[in-house]
C-alpha positions in Angstrom: 42.1 106.7 58.8 39.8 109.1 59.4 39.8 112.6 60.6 37.6 113.8 62.7 36.6 117.1 64.6 36.6 116.9 68.3 33.3 116.1 70.2 32.0 114.9 73.5 32.5 111.7 72.4 35.7 111.8 71.8 37.2 114.1 74.2 39.3 111.4 76.5 41.0 110.3 73.5 41.9 113.7 72.9 42.9 114.5 76.2 45.8 110.8 76.3 47.1 111.9 73.3 47.9 115.6 74.5 49.5 113.8 77.8 51.5 112.0 75.3 52.8 115.2 73.3 52.7 117.1 77.2 53.2 114.1 79.8 53.8 117.0 82.7 50.4 118.2 82.3 47.1 116.7 84.1 43.7 115.0 82.8 41.7 117.0 84.9 43.6 120.7 83.6 43.2 119.3 80.1 40.1 117.9 79.9 39.0 121.4 81.6 40.6 122.9 78.4 39.7 120.6 75.4 35.9 120.7 76.8 36.2 124.7 75.9 36.9 124.1 72.2 33.8 122.3 71.0 32.1 124.4 69.4 35.1 127.5 69.7 34.7 130.6 67.3 38.7 129.9 67.9 39.6 127.2 67.6 39.3 124.0 66.2 40.7 120.4 67.1 40.3 117.7 65.1 41.4 114.0 65.6 43.5 111.2 63.2 41.2 107.3 63.6 42.2 104.0 62.4 39.0 102.1 62.9 38.7 102.2 67.1 41.9 103.8 67.7 42.8 107.5 67.9 46.4 107.7 66.8 46.9 111.7 65.8 45.6 115.5 66.8 45.8 118.8 65.9 44.8 121.4 67.9 44.7 125.4 65.6 43.7 128.7 67.3 43.2 131.6 65.8 45.6 134.1 67.2 44.8 138.0 67.9 48.3 138.9 68.8 51.9 139.5 67.2 53.3 136.0 65.4 56.3 135.8 64.4 56.5 135.7 60.7 52.7 136.9 59.8 52.2 139.7 57.7 48.3 139.6 57.9 46.5 139.4 61.7 44.5 137.0 63.0 46.3 134.4 62.5 46.0 130.7 62.5 48.2 128.8 64.8 49.4 125.1 66.0 48.9 125.1 69.1 49.8 121.3 69.8 50.5 118.6 67.1 51.1 114.9 68.2 51.0 111.4 65.9 51.7 108.2 67.8 55.1 106.6 67.3 54.0 103.7 65.8 51.5 105.9 63.1 54.1 108.6 61.8 56.0 108.9 58.8 52.5 107.5 57.2 51.2 110.8 55.7 49.1 111.4 59.4 50.0 114.4 60.3 50.0 115.9 56.8 46.4 114.5 57.2 46.6 116.7 60.1 47.6 119.9 59.3 45.4 119.9 55.9 42.4 119.9 58.2 44.1 122.9 60.3 44.7 124.9 56.6 40.9 123.9 56.3 39.7 125.1 59.3 41.9 128.5 59.0 40.3 129.0 55.3 36.5 128.9 56.1 37.7 131.2 59.2 38.9 134.2 56.3 42.6 133.1 57.5 45.6 133.7 54.9 48.0 132.3 56.6 49.1 129.7 59.6 51.8 129.6 61.8 53.7 126.8 64.2 56.8 126.7 66.8 58.6 124.1 68.5 61.8 124.4 70.5 64.9 125.3 69.5 66.4 121.8 70.1 63.2 120.3 68.3 65.4 118.9 65.7 62.6 116.4 64.7 59.8 118.7 64.7 61.6 121.7 62.9 62.1 118.9 60.3 58.3 118.0 60.4 57.1 121.8 59.8 59.8 122.4 56.6 58.7 119.0 54.6 55.2 120.3 55.4 55.5 123.6 54.1 55.9 126.1 57.0 59.1 128.1 56.2 61.4 129.0 59.5 60.9 132.5 60.0 62.7 133.4 63.3 64.9 131.6 66.1 64.3 133.4 69.9 65.5 132.3 73.8 64.1 133.4 76.1 64.7 134.1 79.4 63.5 134.9 83.4 64.8 136.3 86.1 63.3 136.3 89.9 63.2 139.7 91.1 64.3 140.0 95.3 
């Protein structure tokens, strides 16, 4: 398995993975989003590859706004991480988290944060096994104003 940074050569591969994670998104929209990440000072994106197939990705950013549980800003933030089902529980995500942490250290950041939906038990378990500490749970609301 190889971990490689996002490049113009891997754009389609990362977008395909993004659409597996977030199927309500569109290819064109995500292609545009991830094209902006190439060479970004505030975002890093890494893909895991086995042979010629890409099996996973992580997108990490530098957030300057408040992040629950953080004690120092800016903070590295896992915006998305995904491993194809066939490759789960094989250490792929662990290597991607390490790549994100290495990116953060290069930027002088001392903490890395992430989030998931309160009902996503699989993701919560993954984060805990990856060394993340749960710091808060929230329920969000919205109301239309007529």
